[in-house]
LONU-236109 format. One record per residue (C-alpha): x, y, z; residue in three letters; residue number from 1. Coordinates in steps of 0.02 Angstrom, whole numbers. Each point is the difference from the previous one (the first is absolute). Layout:
// residues N
REC_X_Y_Z_ALA_NUM
...
***
This chain:
// residues 542
REC_0_0_0_MET_1
REC_60_174_-40_ALA_2
REC_30_98_160_ALA_3
REC_-71_164_-65_ASP_4
REC_-157_-75_-76_LYS_5
REC_-58_-132_122_THR_6
REC_-152_56_98_LEU_7
REC_-68_-68_162_GLY_8
REC_-190_8_-14_ILE_9
REC_-134_-27_130_ASP_10
REC_-159_-32_-100_LEU_11
REC_-124_30_141_GLY_12
REC_-188_-17_18_THR_13
REC_-27_183_48_THR_14
REC_169_80_-36_ASN_15
REC_154_-45_-101_SER_16
REC_178_64_7_GLY_17
REC_170_-12_-85_ILE_18
REC_174_4_73_ALA_19
REC_182_-16_-52_ILE_20
REC_160_-18_100_VAL_21
REC_111_154_5_GLU_22
REC_161_7_98_ALA_23
REC_-45_-164_83_GLY_24
REC_-170_56_64_ASP_25
REC_-171_-33_-78_PRO_26
REC_-86_161_-52_GLN_27
REC_-182_23_-48_MET_28
REC_-24_92_-164_LEU_29
REC_-129_137_-14_ALA_30
REC_-134_-16_-133_ASN_31
REC_-40_141_-121_ASN_32
REC_-117_74_131_ASP_33
REC_144_15_123_GLY_34
REC_-61_-140_114_ASN_35
REC_93_-156_54_ARG_36
REC_-156_-110_-12_LEU_37
REC_-119_-17_-147_THR_38
REC_-180_-53_36_PRO_39
REC_-38_-165_-87_SER_40
REC_-154_78_-79_VAL_41
REC_-35_5_-187_VAL_42
REC_-125_103_-100_HIS_43
REC_-44_-49_-179_TYR_44
REC_-81_120_-122_ASP_45
REC_-115_-55_-141_GLU_46
REC_147_-31_-117_GLU_47
REC_88_-109_129_GLY_48
REC_134_126_50_LYS_49
REC_59_-29_177_ALA_50
REC_31_127_136_LEU_51
REC_89_-70_152_VAL_52
REC_20_63_177_GLY_53
REC_-57_167_68_ARG_54
REC_-74_56_-166_ARG_55
REC_-109_-156_-3_ALA_56
REC_-61_37_175_ILE_57
REC_-42_178_-53_ASP_58
REC_-113_-69_-138_ARG_59
REC_-87_-125_114_GLU_60
REC_-136_112_76_PRO_61
REC_-64_50_-173_ALA_62
REC_31_-168_-88_GLU_63
REC_4_-137_134_PRO_64
REC_-53_-134_-125_GLU_65
REC_160_33_-99_GLN_66
REC_120_-21_147_VAL_67
REC_79_-162_60_VAL_68
REC_66_-25_177_ARG_69
REC_80_-148_92_GLU_70
REC_27_-101_-159_ILE_71
REC_138_-97_87_LYS_72
REC_-136_-96_93_ARG_73
REC_-54_-75_-167_HIS_74
REC_171_-44_-71_MET_75
REC_-2_-174_-75_GLY_76
REC_-189_-14_18_GLU_77
REC_-61_-99_-149_ASP_78
REC_-126_94_-107_GLY_79
REC_-1_159_104_TYR_80
REC_-11_163_-97_THR_81
REC_-48_181_31_GLU_82
REC_-128_63_-127_ALA_83
REC_26_184_-39_ILE_84
REC_-72_97_-148_SER_85
REC_-23_-156_-104_GLY_86
REC_175_-67_36_HIS_87
REC_46_-151_106_GLU_88
REC_159_20_102_TYR_89
REC_85_-148_87_THR_90
REC_93_19_165_PRO_91
REC_163_-30_-94_THR_92
REC_-37_141_-122_GLU_93
REC_-48_121_138_ILE_94
REC_153_-44_103_SER_95
REC_107_23_-156_ALA_96
REC_-66_179_-14_ASP_97
REC_51_33_181_ILE_98
REC_173_-72_-31_LEU_99
REC_15_99_-161_ARG_100
REC_-34_160_98_LYS_101
REC_135_-46_127_LEU_102
REC_121_-42_-141_LYS_103
REC_-31_168_-85_ASP_104
REC_26_93_164_ASP_105
REC_164_-92_28_ALA_106
REC_57_42_-175_GLU_107
REC_-29_185_37_SER_108
REC_118_-16_149_TYR_109
REC_131_-113_-78_LEU_110
REC_5_86_-169_GLY_111
REC_-3_-170_-84_ASP_112
REC_-130_-136_-24_GLU_113
REC_3_-131_139_PRO_114
REC_-12_-173_-75_THR_115
REC_20_-113_152_GLU_116
REC_-92_-10_165_ALA_117
REC_-23_-97_159_VAL_118
REC_-187_-2_38_VAL_119
REC_-68_-54_168_THR_120
REC_-146_-119_27_VAL_121
REC_-86_-65_157_PRO_122
REC_86_-156_66_ALA_123
REC_-167_-88_1_TYR_124
REC_-41_35_-183_PHE_125
REC_-43_-152_-104_THR_126
REC_79_-49_-165_ILE_127
REC_-138_87_-99_ASP_128
REC_23_161_99_GLN_129
REC_189_5_-19_THR_130
REC_-11_-45_-184_ALA_131
REC_-125_141_-29_ALA_132
REC_118_121_88_THR_133
REC_147_-52_-108_LYS_134
REC_-106_15_-157_ASP_135
REC_-50_176_53_ALA_136
REC_183_50_20_ALA_137
REC_41_-67_-173_GLU_138
REC_-149_91_-76_SER_139
REC_60_160_83_ALA_140
REC_162_-13_-97_GLY_141
REC_123_-82_119_PHE_142
REC_115_-120_-91_ASN_143
REC_55_-91_156_GLU_144
REC_-105_-17_157_THR_145
REC_39_-89_162_HIS_146
REC_-133_-27_133_LEU_147
REC_38_4_186_ILE_148
REC_-119_-27_145_ASN_149
REC_-50_161_87_GLU_150
REC_47_-53_179_PRO_151
REC_171_-58_-61_THR_152
REC_27_167_-86_ALA_153
REC_-47_91_160_ALA_154
REC_124_-104_99_ALA_155
REC_138_43_-124_LEU_156
REC_-36_185_19_ALA_157
REC_-1_-15_189_TYR_158
REC_165_-94_2_GLY_159
REC_89_104_-132_ASN_160
REC_168_55_71_GLY_161
REC_-30_-87_167_LYS_162
REC_84_-151_77_ASP_163
REC_-156_-96_51_LEU_164
REC_-10_-165_91_ASN_165
REC_-182_-25_44_GLU_166
REC_-168_-75_-44_THR_167
REC_-121_122_-81_LEU_168
REC_-187_-9_-10_LEU_169
REC_-47_111_-146_VAL_170
REC_-180_59_16_TYR_171
REC_-52_71_-168_ASP_172
REC_-176_72_7_PHE_173
REC_-40_107_-150_GLY_174
REC_-154_66_-85_GLY_175
REC_-61_-165_-68_GLY_176
REC_107_-144_64_THR_177
REC_78_-66_161_LEU_178
REC_168_-89_-8_ASP_179
REC_97_-80_142_ILE_180
REC_178_-65_-18_SER_181
REC_117_-71_130_VAL_182
REC_179_34_-54_ILE_183
REC_164_-50_81_GLU_184
REC_142_122_-33_VAL_185
REC_184_-36_34_ALA_186
REC_161_52_-89_ASP_187
REC_-99_96_-131_ASP_188
REC_-95_-158_-46_GLN_189
REC_-191_8_2_TYR_190
REC_-85_-168_22_ASP_191
REC_-190_-1_-13_VAL_192
REC_-66_-129_125_LEU_193
REC_-187_16_-28_ALA_194
REC_-134_106_-82_THR_195
REC_-186_22_26_ASP_196
REC_-129_133_-35_GLY_197
REC_-168_53_-67_ASP_198
REC_-12_62_-179_ASN_199
REC_-175_69_32_GLU_200
REC_32_109_153_LEU_201
REC_70_176_2_GLY_202
REC_-27_181_45_GLY_203
REC_-139_15_-129_ALA_204
REC_-106_-114_110_ASP_205
REC_21_121_146_PHE_206
REC_-51_142_-115_ASP_207
REC_-156_-97_-46_GLN_208
REC_-49_-14_183_VAL_209
REC_10_190_21_VAL_210
REC_-99_25_-161_MET_211
REC_-139_-113_62_GLU_212
REC_1_84_171_LEU_213
REC_-26_173_-76_LEU_214
REC_-124_-63_-129_ALA_215
REC_-105_-85_133_ASN_216
REC_-3_159_104_ARG_217
REC_-55_100_-152_TYR_218
REC_-140_-121_-37_GLU_219
REC_-58_0_182_GLN_220
REC_1_190_14_GLU_221
REC_-49_51_-178_LYS_222
REC_-86_-154_-69_GLY_223
REC_113_-5_-154_ILE_224
REC_104_-149_-55_LYS_225
REC_160_79_-65_ILE_226
REC_107_-153_-43_LEU_227
REC_-105_-39_-155_ASP_228
REC_56_159_-89_ASP_229
REC_171_-22_-84_GLU_230
REC_54_182_10_GLU_231
REC_-46_13_185_VAL_232
REC_80_-168_35_ARG_233
REC_164_54_-82_ALA_234
REC_10_160_104_LYS_235
REC_-52_-92_158_LEU_236
REC_142_-125_-26_ARG_237
REC_126_142_-1_VAL_238
REC_-77_73_158_GLN_239
REC_-1_-170_86_ALA_240
REC_185_-27_-36_GLU_241
REC_40_173_67_LYS_242
REC_-102_-36_157_THR_243
REC_94_-163_27_LYS_244
REC_168_88_-20_ILE_245
REC_-50_140_120_ASP_246
REC_-46_-130_132_LEU_247
REC_177_-67_-4_SER_248
REC_55_159_90_SER_249
REC_-160_70_77_ASP_250
REC_-126_-73_122_ASP_251
REC_-143_66_-106_GLU_252
REC_-28_92_-163_THR_253
REC_-139_75_-103_GLU_254
REC_-43_-56_-176_ALA_255
REC_-12_174_-74_LEU_256
REC_-72_-21_-174_ALA_257
REC_-133_134_-34_PRO_258
REC_-33_-61_-177_PHE_259
REC_11_-183_-53_LEU_260
REC_-122_23_-143_GLY_261
REC_-187_2_-29_GLN_262
REC_-129_-139_7_ILE_263
REC_-171_43_-73_GLU_264
REC_31_185_33_GLY_265
REC_60_-22_178_ASP_266
REC_177_63_37_ILE_267
REC_97_-132_95_ILE_268
REC_88_94_140_ASP_269
REC_88_-94_140_LEU_270
REC_5_157_107_THR_271
REC_-189_-15_22_GLU_272
REC_13_-166_95_ILE_273
REC_98_-67_147_ASP_274
REC_166_-5_-93_ASN_275
REC_115_-27_149_THR_276
REC_93_-166_2_VAL_277
REC_100_-48_153_THR_278
REC_147_-118_3_ARG_279
REC_-98_-108_123_GLU_280
REC_-145_-18_-123_THR_281
REC_121_-36_-142_PHE_282
REC_86_-136_100_GLU_283
REC_-165_-79_51_GLN_284
REC_-63_-4_-180_LYS_285
REC_164_-74_-67_THR_286
REC_30_-130_137_ALA_287
REC_-34_-146_-117_ASP_288
REC_120_68_-131_LEU_289
REC_132_23_134_ARG_290
REC_-18_-182_54_ASP_291
REC_18_-55_-181_ARG_292
REC_157_106_-11_ALA_293
REC_82_-92_145_ILE_294
REC_-47_-181_-38_ASP_295
REC_132_-24_-139_PRO_296
REC_138_51_122_VAL_297
REC_-30_-156_104_GLY_298
REC_-12_-106_-157_ASP_299
REC_167_65_-64_ALA_300
REC_86_-33_166_LEU_301
REC_-70_-176_2_GLU_302
REC_65_-33_-175_LYS_303
REC_172_63_53_ALA_304
REC_-7_-111_155_ASP_305
REC_31_154_109_LEU_306
REC_-79_79_153_GLU_307
REC_-37_184_23_THR_308
REC_151_8_116_GLY_309
REC_114_-45_-145_ASP_310
REC_-40_162_-91_ILE_311
REC_127_140_24_ASP_312
REC_-77_135_-109_THR_313
REC_-173_36_-67_VAL_314
REC_15_105_-157_LEU_315
REC_-152_103_-52_LEU_316
REC_-32_17_-186_VAL_317
REC_-146_79_-92_GLY_318
REC_-114_146_40_GLY_319
REC_-126_-103_98_SER_320
REC_130_-33_135_THR_321
REC_-21_183_49_LEU_322
REC_-167_-45_80_ILE_323
REC_37_5_188_PRO_324
REC_-112_-147_44_SER_325
REC_93_-108_-127_ILE_326
REC_167_46_80_GLN_327
REC_-69_-32_175_ASP_328
REC_-77_-168_-48_ARG_329
REC_160_-55_-84_LEU_330
REC_108_49_148_GLU_331
REC_-120_-90_117_GLU_332
REC_8_-159_-104_PHE_333
REC_188_-7_-34_VAL_334
REC_62_84_157_GLY_335
REC_119_113_-97_VAL_336
REC_-28_185_-32_GLU_337
REC_-6_24_-189_PRO_338
REC_143_94_-82_THR_339
REC_-52_166_-77_LYS_340
REC_167_66_-63_THR_341
REC_-43_-4_-186_LEU_342
REC_-146_71_-98_ASP_343
REC_-118_-149_-18_PRO_344
REC_-69_67_-165_ASP_345
REC_171_9_-84_LYS_346
REC_105_-138_74_ILE_347
REC_-56_-131_-127_VAL_348
REC_53_101_-153_ALA_349
REC_163_42_87_GLN_350
REC_31_-184_35_GLY_351
REC_-33_-44_-182_ALA_352
REC_134_126_-48_ALA_353
REC_121_-79_124_VAL_354
REC_-35_-171_-77_TYR_355
REC_32_70_-174_ALA_356
REC_166_70_59_GLN_357
REC_48_-168_76_ARG_358
REC_-34_-84_-168_GLU_359
REC_113_128_-83_ILE_360
REC_139_-33_126_GLU_361
REC_-22_-188_-19_ALA_362
REC_40_-6_-185_GLY_363
REC_44_-148_-110_TYR_364
REC_168_-54_-71_ARG_365
REC_25_-78_-172_CYS_366
REC_76_-172_21_GLY_367
REC_102_17_-159_VAL_368
REC_77_174_-1_CYS_369
REC_-34_58_179_GLY_370
REC_-96_156_-51_LYS_371
REC_-128_54_131_GLU_372
REC_-180_52_-28_PHE_373
REC_-133_76_112_ASP_374
REC_-141_-111_-64_ALA_375
REC_-18_-182_-48_MET_376
REC_-86_55_-160_LEU_377
REC_153_103_-50_SER_378
REC_116_-146_37_LEU_379
REC_-106_-117_-105_ASN_380
REC_0_121_-147_GLU_381
REC_188_22_14_HIS_382
REC_33_-187_9_TYR_383
REC_-113_-38_-148_ASP_384
REC_81_137_-105_ASP_385
REC_182_-23_49_ALA_386
REC_22_-182_43_HIS_387
REC_-133_-101_-92_THR_388
REC_9_-70_-176_ASP_389
REC_-113_107_-111_ASP_390
REC_-62_-155_-89_SER_391
REC_-64_-78_162_SER_392
REC_-169_32_80_ASP_393
REC_57_-78_164_ASP_394
REC_-28_99_160_ILE_395
REC_159_-40_97_GLU_396
REC_52_29_179_CYS_397
REC_140_130_7_PRO_398
REC_89_-103_135_TYR_399
REC_-19_-180_-58_CYS_400
REC_-50_-94_-157_GLU_401
REC_-181_-32_44_GLU_402
REC_-130_49_-131_VAL_403
REC_-177_61_35_PHE_404
REC_-166_24_-88_ASP_405
REC_-29_179_61_SER_406
REC_88_150_75_ASP_407
REC_-104_-18_158_ALA_408
REC_60_-179_23_GLU_409
REC_179_55_-24_ARG_410
REC_-20_140_130_GLU_411
REC_-74_-122_125_ALA_412
REC_146_-119_-29_HIS_413
REC_130_137_26_VAL_414
REC_-82_59_162_SER_415
REC_-5_-177_70_LYS_416
REC_160_-80_-68_GLU_417
REC_121_147_-13_HIS_418
REC_-35_118_145_PRO_419
REC_187_32_22_ASP_420
REC_1_91_-166_GLU_421
REC_-100_140_80_LEU_422
REC_110_150_36_THR_423
REC_-15_128_138_GLY_424
REC_-118_-11_147_ALA_425
REC_-148_-92_-73_GLY_426
REC_-180_35_44_THR_427
REC_14_-88_168_GLY_428
REC_-181_-58_2_ILE_429
REC_-71_-173_24_THR_430
REC_-187_0_-30_ASP_431
REC_-131_-134_24_ILE_432
REC_-148_-69_-94_ILE_433
REC_-156_82_70_SER_434
REC_-128_-123_-72_HIS_435
REC_11_-190_-12_SER_436
REC_25_-78_-172_LEU_437
REC_-79_-165_-48_GLY_438
REC_-83_-116_-124_THR_439
REC_-184_-40_-23_LYS_440
REC_-47_-182_36_LEU_441
REC_-140_-106_-73_LYS_442
REC_-117_39_146_ASP_443
REC_24_187_-24_GLY_444
REC_114_25_150_SER_445
REC_169_85_-10_MET_446
REC_155_-99_43_ASP_447
REC_126_127_66_VAL_448
REC_173_-22_-75_ILE_449
REC_83_159_67_ILE_450
REC_-67_69_165_ASP_451
REC_-20_185_33_ASN_452
REC_146_65_101_GLY_453
REC_131_-96_-98_GLU_454
REC_154_103_-44_SER_455
REC_6_50_-182_THR_456
REC_184_-52_1_ASP_457
REC_-39_-185_15_ASP_458
REC_-185_-20_-37_ALA_459
REC_-7_-169_-85_VAL_460
REC_-134_-133_24_GLY_461
REC_-47_-166_-78_VAL_462
REC_-167_-88_-10_GLY_463
REC_-31_-178_-58_GLU_464
REC_-161_-47_-90_TYR_465
REC_-76_-134_-110_THR_466
REC_-142_-30_-121_THR_467
REC_-181_-23_55_THR_468
REC_-68_-103_-146_THR_469
REC_65_-152_-95_ASP_470
REC_104_36_-155_ASP_471
REC_4_187_36_GLN_472
REC_129_81_-115_THR_473
REC_-8_182_54_ARG_474
REC_-19_100_160_VAL_475
REC_-30_184_35_THR_476
REC_114_80_127_VAL_477
REC_-94_149_71_GLY_478
REC_110_127_90_VAL_479
REC_-83_101_140_TYR_480
REC_45_129_132_GLN_481
REC_-90_21_166_GLY_482
REC_-45_-76_167_GLU_483
REC_-174_-74_-31_HIS_484
REC_-15_-190_1_GLU_485
REC_-99_7_-162_GLN_486
REC_107_48_-149_ALA_487
REC_-135_100_-90_GLU_488
REC_-19_113_152_GLN_489
REC_181_53_-25_ASN_490
REC_83_95_-142_VAL_491
REC_36_-103_-155_LYS_492
REC_173_38_-69_ILE_493
REC_-10_-114_-151_GLY_494
REC_6_-180_-55_GLU_495
REC_106_-124_-95_LEU_496
REC_-53_-150_-104_GLN_497
REC_108_-156_18_LEU_498
REC_-30_-118_-146_THR_499
REC_76_-162_-62_GLY_500
REC_-28_-97_162_ILE_501
REC_12_-188_-39_PRO_502
REC_-172_-84_16_PRO_503
REC_-4_-91_167_LYS_504
REC_-125_-42_136_PRO_505
REC_-54_147_107_ALA_506
REC_121_36_141_GLY_507
REC_151_-80_-83_VAL_508
REC_88_146_-90_PRO_509
REC_107_110_111_LEU_510
REC_-8_185_-42_ILE_511
REC_122_114_89_GLU_512
REC_-41_186_4_VAL_513
REC_136_122_52_THR_514
REC_-26_183_47_TYR_515
REC_155_111_4_ASP_516
REC_-24_183_46_TYR_517
REC_150_109_-40_ASP_518
REC_56_168_68_SER_519
REC_-67_93_-152_ASP_520
REC_-178_-52_41_GLY_521
REC_-10_-136_-133_ILE_522
REC_-84_-164_45_LEU_523
REC_71_-144_-102_HIS_524
REC_-116_-150_-9_VAL_525
REC_50_-168_-72_GLU_526
REC_-103_-160_-11_ALA_527
REC_86_-165_-43_VAL_528
REC_-73_-173_-27_GLU_529
REC_140_-102_77_LYS_530
REC_-15_-159_-104_ASP_531
REC_-4_77_-174_SER_532
REC_91_161_40_GLY_533
REC_-137_103_-82_GLU_534
REC_21_178_63_THR_535
REC_-91_166_-6_VAL_536
REC_58_161_80_ASP_537
REC_-48_182_11_GLY_538
REC_43_166_81_GLU_539
REC_-119_114_92_PHE_540
REC_47_177_50_ASP_541
REC_-70_24_174_ILE_542
***
């Protein structure tokens, strides 16, 4: 990766940000409005032109039906679209417009087009969600994109320049998702021990509670249902978020919105009702959400085989951690006062920039001439151009004579078999698989081959199967991701068809299925009928 063009990007539910490393420290870049954070809000006009950020919010009161918020909650959701002015926009397309805005803002600062980025995703995202994020980055014009989990990025930012030797609990509570990671840090090595979370819980849910509170009061006092009107609802959402933020520092606040719109000639004015909201009322109304926000902490500790007393530091990430009752509940549960030294809204983007810098410093060395490169892609291009016979289509390893079918397979091989060829410091991160990987059986259940929590450095599993009918000559190997006992209740990654099985009585053929997950996020699946040697294999980018 090129040092001056690699961006660290936090693609958030409510806000997004970009950062780069300058003089060893991660720095947030200002957008063209002069702000360090860009609202993840998009407005589309009738021709499909996108406005992103503050300008989209400014259009929302007049054209609420043309504005999209919180699209991250729908990433990877099959068939989901936003219908606006006769156009259908997918979550990937909308996210690409947000990323394109960030990319353009960065170009204004750098004076050159950024082509490479590290983009953060929730640790508990599924394969479909991470794939949709990567597709969005490519659509936005990034030639090379690396994904890193948000809690891991936050830990990198926290530890940058420090000599840490501790166990972190990263509590990442943003506008739309909750992510928990337990990370062990020693000698500048970050080992993820466990992850958990809730992809459908965030600050927007707390905003909704305040909206409903004010709307119910208005109906009780004025007899008007205000949530059914889109313009009023859009303005009320803004007021609800402001009320929530005010209650993070004040014991009570007033929702001062004299004009939310008109409904059948009546001006909707919050100053004409009881518009005072106390922190006590807010905490009572959001108690269930607060409990949901704590449950994954215990689950993550259990997965890591740790007790609360094993945690040295609780790191707060995301704007929703500014809610005092969340901080109090978390401290009560873990027994450690949360660390508040870094801006929770910006730490993820900063950590992504730190990770990008570590990749630059890692580098790759050509096994033939010794020349060093800052990206595996650059090394591959150099090796193919300088040291490979032009008449050959072989994709060779630059360090040994092994030949591969794809560049991705070669990269996975180099990472696993030739780690000593990395130069510099290396990224220093060992991540884990957040969702179990398995194969669908005849009865519809999922046989887990790689358990969640396995290190991505050595995540290999083997399952042994057979035929279920006499003279069966083919089997379908369905590949799934998730924790439900029934395969179809999980996320289907793909499938392979193994053919050419010798006709034999049911239960006689032995079929061995191997899952091998590499550090680049590629799941290699191979199925072999042991007697005949018939083989089928495939790669799935997860």
